[in-house]
C-alpha positions in Angstrom: 14.2 153.9 22.6 16.5 156.6 23.9 19.1 158.0 21.5 22.0 160.0 22.8 24.6 161.6 20.5 27.6 163.4 21.9 29.0 165.2 18.9 32.4 167.0 18.8 32.0 170.5 17.5 34.8 172.1 15.6 35.8 168.7 14.2 36.0 169.7 10.5 38.0 172.8 11.3 40.4 170.9 13.6 40.9 168.1 11.1 41.6 170.6 8.2 43.8 173.0 10.1 45.8 170.6 12.3 48.7 168.3 11.6 47.3 164.9 10.7 49.5 163.1 13.1 48.2 165.1 16.0 44.5 164.9 15.0 44.8 161.2 14.5 45.7 160.9 18.2 43.4 163.5 19.6 40.1 162.6 18.1 40.2 158.8 18.9 41.2 159.7 22.5 38.3 162.1 22.9 35.8 159.5 21.4 37.2 156.9 23.8 36.8 159.2 26.7 33.1 159.8 25.8 32.5 156.0 25.5 34.1 155.1 28.8 32.3 158.0 30.6 29.0 156.2 30.1 27.6 155.4 33.5 24.0 154.6 32.8 24.2 151.6 30.6 23.9 153.2 27.2 24.9 150.9 24.3 27.1 152.1 21.4 25.6 151.6 18.0 28.1 153.5 15.9 31.2 155.8 16.2 30.7 158.3 13.4 34.0 160.2 13.0 33.1 163.1 15.3 30.3 161.5 17.3 29.1 158.5 19.3 25.6 157.1 18.7 24.4 155.7 22.0 21.0 154.0 22.5 19.1 152.5 25.3 16.0 150.2 25.1 13.4 149.3 27.7 13.1 151.5 30.8 14.4 155.1 30.6 16.7 156.4 33.2 15.3 159.2 35.4 15.6 162.7 33.9 18.0 163.6 36.6 20.2 160.6 35.9 20.1 161.4 32.2 21.1 165.0 32.7 23.8 164.0 35.2 25.2 161.7 32.5 25.4 164.5 30.0 27.1 166.7 32.5 29.6 163.8 33.1 30.2 163.4 29.4 30.9 167.1 29.1 33.2 167.5 32.0 35.1 164.3 31.2 35.5 165.5 27.6 37.0 168.8 28.8 39.3 167.1 31.2 40.6 165.0 28.4 41.0 168.1 26.2 43.3 169.7 28.8 45.2 166.4 29.3 45.8 166.1 25.5 47.0 169.7 25.3 49.6 169.0 28.0 50.6 165.6 26.5 51.1 167.2 23.1 52.5 170.5 24.2 55.6 170.1 22.1 53.4 170.1 19.0 52.9 173.6 17.6 49.2 172.9 17.0 48.5 171.7 20.6 46.9 175.0 21.5 44.1 174.3 18.9 42.9 171.3 20.9 40.9 173.2 23.5 40.6 176.3 21.4 38.8 174.6 18.5 37.0 171.5 19.9 33.9 171.4 22.0 30.9 169.1 22.6 27.2 169.2 22.0 24.8 166.5 23.0 21.5 165.5 21.4 18.9 163.4 23.4 15.9 162.0 21.6 13.2 159.3 22.2 11.2 157.5 19.5 9.2 154.4 18.7 10.2 154.4 15.0 13.5 152.7 15.6 14.6 149.2 14.8 17.9 147.4 15.7 19.4 145.5 12.8 22.4 143.2 13.1 25.0 143.7 10.4 27.9 141.4 10.9 28.9 141.9 14.6 27.4 145.4 14.8 23.9 146.6 15.8 22.7 149.2 13.4 19.8 151.6 14.3 17.3 152.3 11.6 14.1 154.2 11.3 12.6 157.6 11.2 13.6 158.6 14.8 17.2 157.8 14.1 17.0 160.3 11.2 15.3 162.8 13.5 18.1 162.5 16.1 20.7 163.1 13.4 18.8 166.0 11.9 18.7 167.7 15.3 22.4 168.1 15.1 21.6 170.7 12.4 19.5 173.2 14.2 19.1 176.9 15.0 20.6 176.8 18.5 22.8 180.0 18.8 25.5 178.2 20.8 28.4 175.9 19.9 28.1 173.7 22.9 24.8 172.7 24.4 22.5 169.9 25.5 19.4 169.5 23.3 16.5 167.5 24.4 13.7 166.7 21.9 10.1 167.3 22.8 9.3 163.6 22.3 11.8 162.7 25.1 10.6 165.3 27.5 7.1 164.0 27.1 8.2 160.7 28.6 8.8 162.4 32.0 6.7 164.0 34.6 7.9 167.6 34.5 6.0 168.9 37.6 9.2 169.4 39.5 11.2 170.4 36.4 11.0 174.1 35.7 12.9 176.3 33.3 16.0 176.4 35.4 18.8 173.9 35.8 21.4 174.8 38.3 23.9 176.2 35.8 21.6 178.0 33.4 18.2 178.5 31.7 16.4 176.1 29.5 15.2 177.6 26.2 12.8 176.3 23.6 13.5 175.9 19.9 12.2 174.3 16.8 13.2 173.4 13.3 11.3 172.4 10.2 13.0 169.5 8.3 12.1 168.3 4.9 10.0 165.1 5.0 9.9 165.2 8.8 8.0 168.5 9.5 8.4 170.6 12.6 10.5 169.2 15.5 10.4 171.0 18.8 13.2 170.8 21.4 14.6 172.3 24.6 18.2 173.3 24.9 20.7 174.6 27.5 24.2 176.1 27.1 26.8 173.7 28.5 29.7 176.2 28.7 28.8 177.6 32.1 29.5 174.1 33.5 33.2 174.7 33.0 33.0 177.5 35.5 30.7 175.6 37.9 32.2 172.8 40.0 29.0 171.7 41.6 
């Protein structure tokens, strides 16, 4: 199963330093934008305050389609940030919308995942769900990035996939998590996408 978590960075700071009336409009709007920017048939398991937990069973999309989807999430998110800043320009805190908020995206693949129905909702459970959430806490020296776990990259033929993507360089990282051990991943800074209109 594929897990994709677009996570709003700066969320806690924004919520604590911004007028509650403004933040209660901005955050749901951004989460909605993320959900409706899904073009590859990802399903929503949960909306987690500052993140959306997407999943996809059966056949994986191509690596290019998956990366293109993440680019689309990121650009749509920033378009919405700028729209919200304009819409709420009369609010003193409106400048904080693009100044504080950003997006990071975690991609992970695992077999240790089960779908459990609770009421009308599908809940994801299992070790790989924990891994995906743990990967949000990492040593990446960036605030906005795409992180792809090693287990997901292993699902693809990487012969034509070198250490360059058109907007930047892929870098490797790893974290050691209690009870899970060492988790390896590859990441790339997303911020250059804002200056690149390809």
